[in-house]
DRENDREN-284718 format. One line per field, with one value per residue: residue in three letters; x, y, z of N, C-alpha, C in turn; residue number from 1. Coordinates in Angstrom, 2 decimals, always signed. Layout:
BEGIN
aa [ALA	...]
n_u [X	...]
n_v [Y	...]
n_w [Z	...]
ca_u [X	...]
ca_v [Y	...]
ca_w [Z	...]
c_u [X	...]
c_v [Y	...]
c_w [Z	...]
i [NUM	...]
//
This chain:
BEGIN
aa [MET	LYS	ALA	ILE	PHE	ASP	LYS	LEU	HIS	CYS	GLN	ASN	ILE	THR	LYS	GLN	LYS	ASP	PHE	PHE	LYS	LYS	LYS	ASN	LYS	ARG	THR	TRP	PHE	ASN	LEU	LEU	TRP	ASP	VAL	CYS	LEU	ASN	ARG	LEU	THR	LEU	ILE	ILE	ILE	ILE	VAL	LYS	ASN	LEU	PHE	MET	GLY	LYS	HIS	VAL	LYS	GLY	PRO	THR	ARG	GLN	TYR	ALA	GLY	VAL	ASP	ALA	LYS	GLN	ARG	ARG	LYS	GLU	ARG	ARG	GLU	LYS	PHE	ILE	ALA	ALA	GLY	LEU	ASP	ALA	PHE	GLY	THR	VAL	GLY	TYR	ALA	ARG	SER	THR	ILE	LYS	GLU	ILE	CYS	ARG	LEU	ALA	GLY	LEU	THR	GLU	ARG	TYR	PHE	TYR	GLU	SER	PHE	GLU	ASN	LYS	GLU	ASP	LEU	LEU	CYS	THR	VAL	PHE	ARG	ARG	LEU	ILE	SER	GLN	LEU	GLU	ALA	ASP	ALA	GLN	ARG	ILE	ILE	GLU	THR	PRO	GLY	LEU	SER	ARG	MET	GLU	ILE	ALA	TYR	ARG	THR	LEU	GLU	MET	PHE	TYR	GLN	ARG	PHE	LYS	ASP	ASP	PRO	ARG	ARG	ALA	ARG	ILE	GLN	LEU	PHE	GLU	VAL	LEU	GLY	VAL	SER	PRO	ARG	VAL	ASP	LYS	GLU	TYR	GLN	GLU	SER	ILE	GLN	LYS	LEU	ALA	PHE	TRP	THR	GLU	PHE	ILE	LEU	ALA	ASP	SER	PHE	PRO	GLY	ILE	ASP	ARG	ASN	TRP	LEU	LYS	ASN	SER	ILE	ILE	PRO	MET	SER	TYR	ALA	GLY	GLY	ILE	LEU	ALA	VAL	ALA	HIS	LYS	TRP	TYR	LEU	ASP	GLY	PHE	THR	THR	PRO	LEU	ARG	ASP	LEU	VAL	ALA	PRO	ALA	VAL	GLU	MET	PHE	LEU	ILE	ILE	GLY	GLY	TYR	TYR	GLN	GLU	LYS	GLY	GLU	GLY	GLY	THR	VAL	SER]
n_u [-6.00	-7.46	-5.09	-4.28	-6.29	-6.55	-4.16	-4.84	-6.60	-5.58	-3.91	-5.52	-6.80	-4.55	-4.00	-6.68	-5.96	-3.51	-4.61	-6.83	-4.98	-3.48	-5.71	-6.30	-4.27	-3.97	-6.57	-6.18	-4.15	-5.51	-7.16	-5.61	-4.17	-6.52	-6.89	-4.86	-4.54	-6.96	-6.28	-4.36	-5.80	-7.32	-5.04	-4.24	-6.72	-6.74	-4.57	-5.07	-7.41	-6.20	-4.18	-5.15	-7.79	-7.89	-7.95	-9.56	-13.21	-16.02	-19.46	-21.15	-22.72	-26.40	-28.87	-32.26	-32.65	-30.97	-27.68	-24.59	-23.32	-25.51	-26.76	-25.00	-25.35	-28.01	-27.78	-25.80	-27.69	-29.87	-28.09	-28.06	-29.97	-30.84	-28.69	-29.78	-32.10	-31.33	-29.32	-30.98	-32.83	-31.84	-29.62	-25.88	-23.82	-24.68	-25.79	-25.27	-22.81	-23.86	-26.66	-27.88	-26.96	-28.92	-31.34	-31.11	-31.36	-29.41	-26.18	-23.08	-20.64	-21.12	-21.86	-19.08	-18.71	-19.28	-19.11	-16.23	-16.28	-18.64	-18.46	-17.87	-20.33	-21.94	-21.34	-22.23	-24.64	-25.43	-24.33	-26.27	-28.94	-28.28	-27.60	-30.51	-31.50	-30.46	-31.17	-33.96	-34.14	-32.96	-34.94	-37.05	-35.73	-35.56	-38.12	-40.69	-41.90	-41.77	-42.02	-39.12	-39.56	-41.65	-39.72	-37.87	-39.40	-40.70	-38.57	-37.36	-39.68	-39.72	-36.76	-37.16	-39.70	-39.10	-37.56	-39.68	-41.30	-39.72	-38.39	-35.90	-34.08	-33.95	-32.10	-29.79	-28.97	-29.01	-28.08	-26.37	-24.00	-22.27	-19.29	-18.48	-15.95	-13.17	-13.18	-16.14	-16.83	-15.54	-17.17	-19.63	-19.00	-18.58	-21.10	-22.55	-21.56	-22.38	-25.28	-25.00	-23.66	-26.34	-28.06	-26.32	-26.54	-29.57	-29.91	-28.51	-29.48	-32.04	-31.26	-30.32	-29.02	-27.04	-23.41	-22.04	-19.41	-18.90	-20.73	-20.26	-17.76	-18.95	-19.61	-22.40	-24.08	-23.20	-24.01	-26.67	-27.41	-26.60	-28.48	-30.67	-30.24	-29.91	-32.70	-33.51	-32.83	-33.90	-36.56	-36.83	-35.72	-38.29	-40.01	-41.51	-43.41	-44.17	-45.78	-45.49	-45.51	-45.28	-42.26	-41.40	-42.54	-41.22	-38.64	-38.33	-39.04	-37.08	-34.70	-35.82	-35.73	-32.57	-31.56	-33.25	-31.81	-29.05	-28.85	-30.15	-28.39	-25.73	-24.16	-21.21	-22.27	-24.41	-26.55	-30.19]
n_v [+60.32	+60.91	+60.90	+58.84	+57.89	+58.69	+58.10	+55.17	+55.42	+56.86	+54.77	+53.18	+54.04	+54.08	+51.29	+50.56	+51.86	+50.64	+48.06	+48.94	+50.25	+47.23	+45.89	+47.43	+46.96	+44.53	+43.77	+45.29	+43.86	+41.28	+41.99	+42.94	+40.75	+39.08	+40.76	+40.15	+37.51	+36.95	+38.51	+36.52	+34.02	+35.17	+35.46	+32.69	+31.74	+33.05	+32.01	+29.70	+29.01	+30.04	+28.69	+26.22	+25.91	+25.00	+22.92	+21.64	+21.92	+23.48	+23.29	+24.79	+27.91	+28.12	+29.65	+30.01	+27.19	+25.99	+24.66	+25.73	+24.50	+23.04	+25.92	+26.33	+24.33	+24.68	+27.32	+26.48	+24.58	+26.45	+28.34	+26.32	+25.82	+28.29	+28.98	+26.37	+27.65	+29.86	+29.74	+27.62	+29.38	+31.90	+31.34	+30.03	+31.50	+34.30	+34.45	+35.94	+36.20	+38.10	+38.06	+35.80	+35.68	+37.38	+35.58	+33.53	+34.89	+35.30	+36.97	+37.68	+37.10	+34.63	+33.23	+32.42	+31.11	+28.24	+27.78	+27.56	+29.65	+30.37	+28.53	+26.14	+26.08	+25.80	+22.89	+21.37	+21.65	+20.67	+18.00	+17.43	+17.12	+14.89	+12.54	+12.64	+11.40	+9.06	+8.07	+7.76	+6.28	+3.89	+3.23	+2.23	+0.05	-1.80	-2.27	-4.75	-7.38	-5.98	-6.55	-6.97	-5.03	-3.14	-1.99	-0.93	+1.06	+2.30	+3.69	+5.25	+6.80	+8.39	+9.63	+11.52	+12.78	+13.81	+16.34	+17.41	+18.38	+19.97	+22.23	+23.62	+21.88	+20.69	+22.31	+22.99	+20.64	+19.55	+21.62	+24.15	+23.00	+22.52	+23.21	+24.93	+24.43	+22.67	+21.36	+21.25	+20.31	+17.45	+16.61	+16.15	+14.40	+12.41	+11.73	+11.07	+8.76	+7.78	+6.94	+5.51	+3.36	+2.35	+2.03	-0.37	-2.04	-2.82	-3.44	-5.89	-7.15	-7.53	-9.29	-11.72	-13.81	-12.51	-11.60	-9.94	-8.90	-8.93	-6.84	-4.56	-3.90	-2.92	-0.46	-0.37	+0.38	+2.96	+4.15	+3.51	+5.58	+7.93	+8.14	+8.56	+11.00	+12.85	+12.40	+13.73	+16.40	+17.17	+17.23	+18.96	+21.65	+22.19	+22.62	+20.49	+19.59	+17.01	+14.15	+12.47	+9.67	+9.46	+9.46	+7.64	+5.04	+4.26	+4.01	+2.43	-0.08	+0.13	-0.43	-3.50	-4.55	-4.09	-5.67	-8.39	-9.19	-9.75	-11.29	-13.16	-14.09	-14.36	-13.20	-13.43	-14.99	-17.21	-18.81	-18.10]
n_w [+97.64	+95.62	+93.79	+93.43	+91.97	+89.34	+88.41	+87.98	+86.56	+84.04	+83.08	+82.90	+80.60	+78.89	+78.46	+76.85	+74.87	+73.31	+73.44	+71.37	+69.43	+68.99	+68.15	+65.40	+63.86	+63.46	+62.11	+59.95	+58.91	+58.45	+56.68	+54.37	+53.49	+52.96	+50.80	+49.04	+48.70	+47.46	+45.10	+44.28	+43.73	+41.35	+39.37	+38.80	+38.31	+35.80	+34.35	+34.49	+32.32	+30.31	+29.33	+29.42	+28.58	+26.07	+26.14	+27.75	+27.60	+28.08	+28.35	+25.21	+24.88	+24.68	+22.90	+23.09	+23.52	+21.76	+20.62	+20.07	+18.10	+16.80	+15.85	+14.03	+12.24	+11.14	+10.18	+8.09	+6.48	+5.46	+3.91	+1.82	+0.90	+0.26	-1.75	-3.96	-4.44	-5.62	-7.72	-8.93	-10.19	-11.35	-12.06	-12.04	-13.19	-12.66	-9.67	-6.96	-3.83	-2.26	-2.61	-2.16	+0.62	+1.20	+0.31	+2.43	+4.75	+6.20	+7.19	+5.62	+7.14	+8.09	+6.01	+4.90	+6.85	+6.75	+3.83	+1.44	-0.76	-3.70	-5.25	-3.84	-2.51	-4.45	-4.98	-2.91	-2.63	-5.41	-4.44	-2.44	-4.18	-5.94	-3.72	-2.75	-4.64	-5.36	-2.80	-2.87	-4.94	-3.94	-2.05	-3.43	-4.83	-2.56	-2.21	-1.10	-3.26	-6.00	-9.52	-11.93	-13.88	-12.79	-10.98	-12.40	-13.97	-11.93	-11.01	-13.06	-13.61	-11.06	-11.18	-13.27	-12.49	-10.38	-11.70	-12.86	-10.78	-9.40	-11.20	-10.83	-9.72	-11.79	-13.64	-12.25	-12.39	-14.48	-16.14	-14.88	-13.77	-15.69	-17.19	-15.16	-13.53	-13.08	-10.60	-9.98	-12.90	-12.28	-10.13	-11.73	-13.41	-11.84	-10.96	-12.91	-13.27	-11.00	-12.04	-13.96	-12.61	-10.72	-13.16	-13.98	-11.47	-11.40	-13.77	-13.80	-11.47	-12.50	-14.87	-13.55	-15.90	-16.85	-16.68	-14.31	-13.74	-16.48	-17.26	-15.99	-17.07	-19.57	-21.90	-21.89	-19.38	-18.96	-21.40	-21.81	-19.04	-20.01	-22.46	-20.69	-19.55	-21.70	-22.50	-20.10	-20.41	-22.66	-22.31	-20.30	-21.63	-23.37	-21.90	-20.16	-21.70	-22.80	-22.12	-19.09	-18.90	-21.39	-21.76	-19.70	-20.48	-23.11	-22.27	-20.11	-22.00	-23.44	-22.04	-20.76	-23.14	-23.70	-21.79	-21.64	-24.49	-23.74	-21.88	-23.12	-24.90	-23.94	-22.67	-21.15	-19.21	-18.39	-20.84	-20.40]
ca_u [-6.91	-7.59	-4.20	-4.34	-7.47	-6.12	-3.31	-4.91	-7.67	-4.68	-3.10	-6.58	-7.11	-3.41	-4.25	-7.44	-5.66	-2.71	-5.48	-7.04	-4.17	-3.27	-6.71	-6.44	-2.81	-4.75	-7.74	-5.41	-3.37	-6.56	-7.78	-4.37	-4.10	-7.60	-6.77	-3.25	-5.35	-7.85	-6.19	-3.50	-6.87	-7.55	-3.92	-4.50	-7.95	-6.78	-3.75	-5.92	-8.35	-5.51	-3.16	-5.83	-8.83	-8.16	-7.92	-10.98	-13.96	-17.19	-20.89	-21.23	-23.91	-27.51	-29.90	-33.85	-32.45	-29.98	-26.43	-23.72	-23.16	-26.86	-27.51	-24.41	-26.05	-29.11	-27.20	-25.76	-29.14	-30.19	-27.22	-28.20	-31.65	-30.70	-28.29	-31.00	-33.14	-30.27	-28.84	-31.91	-33.57	-31.11	-28.51	-24.82	-23.16	-25.35	-25.86	-24.12	-22.95	-24.93	-28.27	-27.74	-27.23	-30.29	-32.34	-30.66	-31.53	-28.22	-24.70	-21.97	-19.83	-21.69	-21.99	-17.79	-18.28	-19.62	-18.16	-14.99	-17.04	-19.78	-18.58	-18.44	-21.81	-22.91	-20.97	-22.73	-26.29	-25.68	-24.37	-27.25	-29.47	-27.87	-27.99	-31.69	-32.12	-29.96	-31.58	-35.69	-33.97	-32.50	-36.17	-37.92	-35.64	-36.07	-39.85	-40.78	-43.47	-41.81	-41.35	-38.05	-40.16	-42.02	-38.40	-36.73	-40.26	-40.72	-37.28	-37.02	-40.42	-38.86	-35.87	-38.04	-40.53	-38.35	-37.38	-40.82	-41.75	-39.06	-37.27	-34.53	-33.16	-33.66	-31.47	-28.53	-28.40	-28.51	-26.47	-25.27	-22.76	-21.66	-18.31	-17.88	-14.54	-12.26	-13.78	-17.63	-16.65	-15.21	-18.45	-20.62	-18.73	-19.01	-22.99	-22.87	-21.14	-23.56	-26.24	-24.32	-23.84	-27.51	-28.50	-25.56	-27.28	-31.02	-30.45	-27.82	-30.46	-33.36	-31.69	-29.03	-28.13	-25.72	-22.62	-22.01	-18.29	-18.90	-21.47	-19.57	-16.54	-18.73	-20.81	-24.13	-24.72	-22.90	-25.09	-28.24	-27.83	-26.17	-29.79	-31.58	-30.37	-30.06	-34.21	-33.81	-32.57	-34.86	-37.65	-36.36	-36.26	-39.01	-41.13	-41.85	-45.18	-44.20	-46.39	-44.24	-45.57	-44.55	-41.04	-40.84	-42.66	-40.32	-37.32	-38.41	-38.95	-35.51	-34.22	-36.04	-34.29	-31.38	-31.36	-33.36	-30.85	-27.65	-29.27	-30.80	-27.33	-25.46	-23.00	-20.39	-23.02	-25.60	-27.88	-31.53]
ca_v [+59.31	+61.85	+61.21	+57.32	+57.30	+59.69	+57.17	+54.30	+55.89	+56.86	+53.38	+52.16	+54.41	+53.57	+49.87	+50.44	+52.68	+49.53	+47.25	+49.21	+49.68	+46.02	+45.23	+48.10	+46.66	+43.09	+43.99	+45.82	+42.95	+40.54	+42.90	+42.82	+39.29	+38.73	+41.44	+39.47	+35.89	+37.17	+38.42	+35.36	+33.11	+35.52	+35.37	+31.51	+31.25	+33.25	+31.01	+28.25	+29.36	+30.63	+27.48	+24.49	+26.00	+24.63	+21.15	+21.63	+22.70	+23.15	+23.23	+25.58	+28.68	+27.92	+30.39	+29.09	+26.15	+25.47	+24.88	+26.53	+23.38	+23.37	+26.57	+26.57	+23.35	+25.45	+27.97	+25.71	+24.12	+27.70	+28.53	+25.24	+25.95	+29.86	+28.22	+25.80	+28.74	+30.71	+28.67	+27.31	+30.01	+33.03	+30.35	+30.07	+32.87	+35.61	+34.82	+36.62	+35.60	+38.70	+37.89	+34.41	+35.91	+37.92	+34.69	+32.83	+35.70	+36.05	+37.84	+37.02	+36.47	+33.50	+32.04	+31.86	+29.63	+26.67	+27.45	+28.79	+30.95	+30.57	+27.14	+25.18	+26.20	+24.84	+21.55	+20.79	+21.64	+19.21	+16.68	+16.94	+16.70	+13.65	+12.11	+12.44	+10.66	+7.85	+7.32	+7.56	+4.72	+2.78	+2.78	+1.65	-1.07	-2.39	-2.31	-5.57	-7.76	-5.92	-7.27	-6.17	-4.13	-2.38	-1.52	+0.02	+1.87	+3.51	+4.39	+6.07	+7.78	+9.08	+10.54	+12.50	+13.68	+15.26	+17.64	+18.20	+18.94	+21.28	+22.88	+24.27	+20.79	+20.23	+23.05	+22.83	+19.05	+18.98	+22.61	+24.68	+22.64	+22.52	+24.30	+26.05	+24.64	+21.56	+20.60	+20.72	+18.78	+16.04	+16.15	+16.08	+12.80	+11.13	+12.13	+10.26	+7.65	+6.95	+6.81	+4.11	+2.47	+2.28	+0.96	-1.71	-3.16	-2.91	-4.24	-7.24	-7.93	-8.00	-10.24	-12.92	-14.45	-11.43	-11.57	-9.40	-8.18	-8.42	-5.58	-3.46	-3.18	-2.68	+0.65	-0.05	+1.13	+4.11	+4.57	+3.97	+7.06	+9.03	+8.61	+8.78	+12.29	+13.61	+12.78	+14.90	+17.90	+17.82	+17.40	+20.89	+22.75	+21.74	+22.99	+19.60	+18.91	+15.52	+13.26	+11.66	+8.23	+8.84	+9.69	+6.49	+3.53	+3.90	+4.09	+0.94	-0.94	-0.29	-1.45	-4.69	-5.46	-4.87	-6.68	-9.80	-9.60	-9.59	-12.35	-14.85	-13.93	-15.18	-12.36	-13.31	-16.07	-18.51	-18.56	-18.52]
ca_w [+97.41	+94.10	+92.85	+92.94	+91.17	+88.43	+88.09	+87.91	+85.17	+83.24	+83.03	+82.05	+79.25	+77.89	+78.57	+75.83	+73.62	+72.75	+72.82	+70.07	+68.32	+68.39	+66.90	+64.05	+63.02	+63.22	+61.26	+59.00	+58.42	+57.67	+55.31	+53.44	+53.59	+52.17	+49.26	+48.22	+48.32	+46.12	+43.71	+43.61	+43.08	+40.54	+38.79	+38.75	+37.41	+34.36	+33.99	+33.84	+31.34	+29.32	+28.98	+29.64	+27.87	+24.56	+26.25	+28.44	+26.90	+28.76	+27.47	+24.49	+25.31	+24.12	+22.72	+22.61	+23.97	+20.64	+21.08	+18.98	+17.11	+16.34	+15.30	+12.52	+11.20	+10.82	+9.04	+6.40	+5.92	+5.28	+2.71	+0.93	+0.56	-0.91	-3.32	-4.51	-5.21	-6.89	-8.67	-10.19	-11.22	-12.00	-12.55	-11.25	-13.05	-11.86	-8.78	-5.87	-2.21	-1.33	-2.88	-1.30	+2.10	+1.55	+0.67	+3.48	+5.91	+7.07	+6.95	+4.58	+7.98	+8.29	+4.86	+5.26	+8.31	+6.22	+2.39	+1.05	-1.69	-4.29	-5.79	-3.05	-2.00	-5.67	-5.35	-2.11	-3.55	-6.69	-3.76	-1.93	-5.08	-6.47	-2.61	-2.66	-6.18	-4.76	-1.63	-3.47	-5.80	-3.09	-1.31	-4.88	-4.89	-1.73	-1.86	-1.44	-4.09	-6.96	-10.55	-12.30	-14.76	-11.97	-10.46	-13.86	-14.36	-10.63	-10.75	-14.22	-12.81	-9.99	-11.67	-14.32	-11.91	-9.74	-12.23	-13.34	-9.49	-9.01	-12.37	-10.01	-9.66	-13.54	-14.10	-11.56	-12.25	-16.30	-17.02	-14.00	-13.16	-16.75	-17.26	-13.98	-12.96	-12.98	-9.58	-10.83	-13.62	-11.70	-9.59	-12.60	-13.90	-10.86	-10.75	-14.19	-13.00	-10.28	-12.77	-14.60	-11.61	-10.32	-14.12	-13.68	-10.39	-11.54	-15.10	-13.20	-10.28	-13.36	-15.61	-13.39	-16.73	-17.70	-15.85	-13.43	-14.18	-18.14	-17.48	-15.46	-17.78	-20.88	-22.16	-21.90	-18.01	-19.30	-22.52	-20.86	-18.26	-21.15	-22.73	-19.64	-19.32	-23.17	-22.52	-19.59	-21.10	-23.86	-21.62	-19.43	-23.07	-24.09	-20.93	-19.84	-22.48	-23.16	-20.82	-18.38	-19.13	-22.60	-21.19	-18.98	-20.47	-23.99	-21.72	-19.74	-23.06	-24.05	-20.71	-20.88	-24.41	-23.70	-20.38	-22.20	-25.36	-23.28	-20.79	-24.17	-26.11	-22.58	-22.45	-19.64	-18.21	-19.15	-21.54	-20.04]
c_u [-7.23	-6.54	-3.84	-5.00	-7.39	-5.46	-3.98	-5.84	-6.52	-3.98	-4.20	-6.85	-5.85	-3.64	-5.23	-6.97	-4.59	-3.79	-6.16	-6.27	-3.78	-4.28	-6.47	-5.59	-3.57	-5.58	-7.23	-4.55	-4.30	-6.95	-6.63	-4.44	-5.34	-7.51	-5.98	-4.01	-6.32	-7.20	-5.02	-4.65	-7.28	-6.76	-4.64	-5.75	-7.52	-5.78	-4.21	-6.36	-7.41	-4.84	-3.97	-7.31	-9.06	-8.19	-9.20	-11.79	-15.41	-18.13	-20.73	-22.53	-24.95	-28.09	-31.06	-33.35	-31.72	-28.63	-25.46	-23.90	-24.77	-27.01	-26.77	-24.81	-27.24	-28.79	-27.22	-26.78	-29.76	-29.84	-27.66	-29.43	-31.64	-30.03	-28.76	-31.62	-31.94	-30.01	-29.89	-33.05	-32.87	-29.93	-27.33	-24.26	-23.22	-26.05	-24.71	-24.48	-23.99	-26.03	-28.39	-27.92	-28.42	-31.72	-32.23	-31.61	-30.45	-26.85	-23.80	-20.85	-20.20	-21.65	-20.12	-17.79	-18.68	-19.15	-17.18	-15.44	-18.44	-19.69	-18.63	-19.38	-22.72	-22.15	-21.92	-23.98	-26.14	-25.32	-25.48	-28.07	-29.27	-28.21	-29.60	-32.16	-31.77	-30.75	-33.39	-35.32	-33.72	-34.20	-37.24	-37.17	-35.85	-37.45	-40.01	-41.96	-43.13	-41.01	-39.97	-38.45	-40.56	-40.80	-37.94	-38.23	-40.11	-39.23	-37.25	-38.16	-40.21	-37.74	-36.66	-38.97	-39.72	-37.80	-38.58	-41.25	-40.95	-37.96	-36.23	-33.92	-32.44	-32.23	-30.29	-28.05	-28.25	-27.76	-26.16	-24.26	-21.78	-20.50	-17.76	-16.31	-13.98	-13.37	-15.29	-17.84	-16.45	-16.81	-19.87	-20.38	-19.12	-20.80	-23.33	-22.42	-22.06	-24.65	-26.02	-24.04	-25.33	-28.20	-28.27	-26.60	-28.99	-30.98	-29.38	-28.95	-31.44	-33.00	-29.90	-28.36	-26.85	-24.55	-22.49	-20.60	-18.13	-19.61	-21.13	-18.47	-17.43	-19.66	-21.75	-24.65	-24.18	-24.10	-26.35	-28.31	-27.31	-27.61	-30.61	-31.39	-30.04	-31.69	-34.29	-33.93	-33.39	-36.14	-37.47	-36.94	-37.32	-40.54	-42.00	-43.15	-45.20	-44.89	-45.30	-44.51	-45.07	-43.32	-40.70	-40.97	-41.66	-38.84	-37.28	-38.19	-37.31	-34.48	-34.21	-35.53	-33.43	-30.85	-31.43	-32.04	-29.75	-27.81	-29.40	-29.25	-26.09	-23.89	-22.20	-21.12	-24.05	-26.66	-29.33	-32.42]
c_v [+59.48	+61.39	+59.65	+56.51	+57.60	+58.90	+55.99	+54.85	+56.27	+55.79	+52.52	+52.56	+54.03	+52.18	+49.98	+50.95	+51.53	+48.90	+47.52	+49.11	+48.07	+45.41	+46.06	+47.11	+45.22	+43.04	+44.99	+44.74	+41.74	+41.51	+42.54	+41.80	+38.97	+39.33	+40.30	+37.85	+35.92	+37.48	+37.37	+34.37	+33.66	+35.49	+33.70	+31.01	+31.32	+32.66	+29.80	+28.32	+29.81	+29.17	+26.04	+24.84	+25.41	+22.89	+20.86	+22.54	+22.44	+23.57	+24.75	+26.70	+28.42	+29.44	+29.74	+28.04	+25.18	+25.81	+25.46	+25.75	+23.09	+24.14	+26.84	+25.66	+23.83	+26.22	+27.26	+25.42	+25.58	+28.11	+27.26	+25.51	+27.24	+29.24	+27.72	+26.94	+29.79	+30.26	+28.20	+28.08	+31.31	+32.43	+30.95	+31.84	+34.13	+35.72	+35.32	+35.81	+36.52	+38.48	+36.70	+34.53	+36.12	+36.88	+33.50	+33.46	+35.62	+36.51	+37.04	+36.59	+34.87	+32.56	+31.43	+30.50	+28.59	+26.75	+28.35	+29.71	+29.73	+29.21	+26.20	+25.23	+25.48	+23.58	+21.04	+20.97	+20.65	+18.33	+15.98	+16.53	+15.20	+12.52	+11.66	+11.39	+9.58	+7.11	+7.21	+6.22	+3.37	+1.77	+2.04	-0.06	-1.78	-2.67	-3.63	-6.26	-7.11	-6.28	-6.06	-5.07	-2.89	-1.16	-0.44	+0.98	+3.04	+3.92	+5.27	+7.52	+8.71	+10.24	+11.44	+13.44	+14.53	+16.38	+18.28	+18.94	+20.24	+21.75	+23.51	+23.27	+20.28	+21.09	+22.80	+21.34	+18.87	+20.59	+23.57	+24.48	+22.51	+23.67	+25.08	+25.96	+23.33	+20.35	+20.45	+19.87	+17.80	+15.96	+15.92	+14.53	+12.06	+11.05	+10.96	+8.57	+6.62	+6.64	+5.33	+3.06	+1.97	+1.40	-0.02	-2.69	-3.10	-3.37	-6.01	-7.70	-7.97	-9.23	-11.21	-13.55	-13.53	-11.48	-10.25	-8.42	-7.58	-7.25	-4.48	-3.20	-2.98	-1.26	+0.37	+0.23	+2.32	+4.85	+4.41	+5.03	+7.84	+9.55	+9.08	+10.57	+13.10	+13.73	+13.81	+16.57	+18.11	+17.85	+18.87	+21.94	+22.62	+22.39	+21.71	+19.23	+17.81	+15.43	+12.74	+10.51	+7.80	+8.93	+8.11	+5.15	+3.36	+3.01	+2.86	-0.20	-1.43	-1.14	-2.97	-5.58	-5.33	-5.86	-8.06	-9.76	-10.19	-11.00	-13.76	-15.10	-14.75	-14.75	-12.61	-14.38	-16.89	-18.17	-18.99	-19.27]
c_w [+95.47	+92.90	+92.23	+92.38	+89.73	+87.98	+87.62	+86.40	+84.07	+82.34	+82.08	+80.74	+78.28	+77.87	+76.86	+74.87	+72.62	+72.32	+71.58	+68.61	+67.55	+67.13	+65.80	+63.48	+62.63	+62.31	+60.03	+57.99	+57.58	+56.19	+54.10	+52.93	+52.60	+50.48	+48.27	+47.77	+47.45	+44.80	+43.59	+42.73	+41.62	+39.10	+38.05	+38.00	+35.56	+33.56	+33.17	+32.68	+30.20	+28.47	+28.93	+29.27	+26.53	+24.91	+27.05	+28.12	+27.90	+27.96	+26.88	+25.34	+24.51	+24.38	+22.55	+22.46	+22.60	+21.06	+19.97	+17.97	+16.38	+15.07	+13.57	+11.81	+10.84	+9.68	+8.39	+5.87	+4.80	+3.58	+1.34	+0.05	-0.47	-2.35	-4.10	-5.33	-6.12	-7.88	-9.68	-10.46	-11.91	-12.83	-11.79	-11.24	-12.35	-10.77	-8.02	-4.79	-1.62	-1.43	-2.28	-0.23	+2.25	+1.74	+1.99	+4.54	+6.61	+6.43	+6.04	+5.67	+8.05	+7.07	+4.76	+6.35	+7.83	+4.58	+2.70	-0.14	-2.85	-5.13	-4.90	-2.58	-3.96	-5.82	-4.00	-2.30	-4.62	-5.63	-3.58	-2.68	-5.71	-5.41	-2.55	-3.48	-5.27	-3.58	-2.05	-3.84	-5.03	-2.36	-2.64	-4.81	-3.86	-1.12	-2.12	-2.49	-5.61	-8.12	-10.96	-13.49	-13.70	-11.22	-11.26	-13.75	-13.17	-10.55	-11.71	-14.11	-12.16	-10.21	-12.07	-13.83	-10.99	-10.55	-12.52	-11.85	-9.15	-9.88	-11.74	-10.12	-11.26	-13.97	-13.44	-11.93	-13.76	-16.85	-16.26	-13.89	-14.56	-17.17	-16.55	-13.68	-13.16	-11.88	-9.73	-11.67	-13.11	-10.81	-10.22	-13.41	-13.14	-10.75	-11.84	-14.08	-11.84	-10.73	-13.27	-13.55	-11.00	-11.82	-14.06	-12.60	-10.98	-12.66	-14.53	-12.36	-10.80	-14.37	-14.99	-14.56	-17.08	-16.06	-15.35	-13.51	-15.72	-18.38	-17.36	-15.93	-19.43	-20.74	-21.97	-20.66	-18.52	-20.25	-22.16	-20.10	-18.91	-21.44	-21.71	-19.72	-20.41	-22.94	-21.81	-19.79	-22.05	-23.10	-21.08	-20.84	-23.26	-23.00	-20.29	-20.47	-22.69	-21.85	-20.60	-18.50	-20.22	-22.54	-20.89	-19.56	-21.97	-23.14	-21.00	-20.40	-23.32	-23.01	-20.93	-21.87	-24.66	-22.80	-21.10	-23.73	-24.70	-22.65	-22.22	-25.06	-25.08	-22.75	-21.12	-18.68	-18.87	-19.63	-20.98	-20.57]
i [1	2	3	4	5	6	7	8	9	10	11	12	13	14	15	16	17	18	19	20	21	22	23	24	25	26	27	28	29	30	31	32	33	34	35	36	37	38	39	40	41	42	43	44	45	46	47	48	49	50	51	52	53	54	55	56	57	58	59	60	61	62	63	64	65	66	67	68	69	70	71	72	73	74	75	76	77	78	79	80	81	82	83	84	85	86	87	88	89	90	91	92	93	94	95	96	97	98	99	100	101	102	103	104	105	106	107	108	109	110	111	112	113	114	115	116	117	118	119	120	121	122	123	124	125	126	127	128	129	130	131	132	133	134	135	136	137	138	139	140	141	142	143	144	145	146	147	148	149	150	151	152	153	154	155	156	157	158	159	160	161	162	163	164	165	166	167	168	169	170	171	172	173	174	175	176	177	178	179	180	181	182	183	184	185	186	187	188	189	190	191	192	193	194	195	196	197	198	199	200	201	202	203	204	205	206	207	208	209	210	211	212	213	214	215	216	217	218	219	220	221	222	223	224	225	226	227	228	229	230	231	232	233	234	235	236	237	238	239	240	241	242	243	244	245	246	247	248	249	250	251	252	253	254	255	256	257	258	259	260	261	262	263	264	265	266	267	268	269	270	271	272]
//
C-alpha cells in the first residue's frame, strides 16, 4: 500500500513540475512578446514624428499663457523700441547691436530672430514712424465737420508736434536715415513721396476746382512737402525754440494761397 502511495505521490509531483514548467514558459513568452510589441510601437512613433512632424504641427508650448508666436512678436516690439531709443539718441552710426540688445533686455540670438542686421532694424523703425504719421493724418481728414483750413492746420500741427514731443523721432526721420545705404535712401525717398501724396490729397479735396491729374503730375505737392521738411530740419536744430503756431500758421496760409491761386487760374479744371 505504501508503495502505491509513493508512486502516486511521485506522479503528482511530476505533474506539478510539468505544469509550472509550462506556465513559466508561457509567462516568459508573454513577457518577450510584450517587450517586442512595445519596441515596435516606439519605432512607429519615432518614424511618424520624423516624417510627418513637418506637416502635422501640434499646439506650440506656452509660457505664462503666451504662445511662441506671440512671444516672438513681443520680442520684436522690444527691439523696435530699443532701436528708436538708440538711433534717436546716440545716432545710427554709434549704435551697436550689443547696446540695442541691452536696451531691449534680450540676447543677440533673439535680435537675429527678427532682423538681418542693424540696417534692417533702422528701416523697420523708420517705417513705423511714417505709418504712425499716416494714421494720424487719416484720422484728422476723416473727422466730420472740419473745414479745409482746419484740416490743413491740424495735419501740419500734428506733423510738427510729434517731433517736439519726441526728438528721437525727429532725429531719425530727418537725419539718421540720410546716406546710410541705397536701401535706406529708398525708404527715405518713399517717405517724401508719401508726404507729397498727402499734400496732393488734402489740396485736391480742399480745392475741387483743381484737376487731380494735373496736380499729381505737377511739382506742387513735392515742393510743398520739401518746404515742410526744411522747416522741420531748422526747427529741430534750433532746439524747437520757435513757437509751434509760428510754424503752422504761415504754412497753412501758403497752402491756402497755392490752392486758391491754381483753382482761380483753372489749372486743369474749371475756374471757381
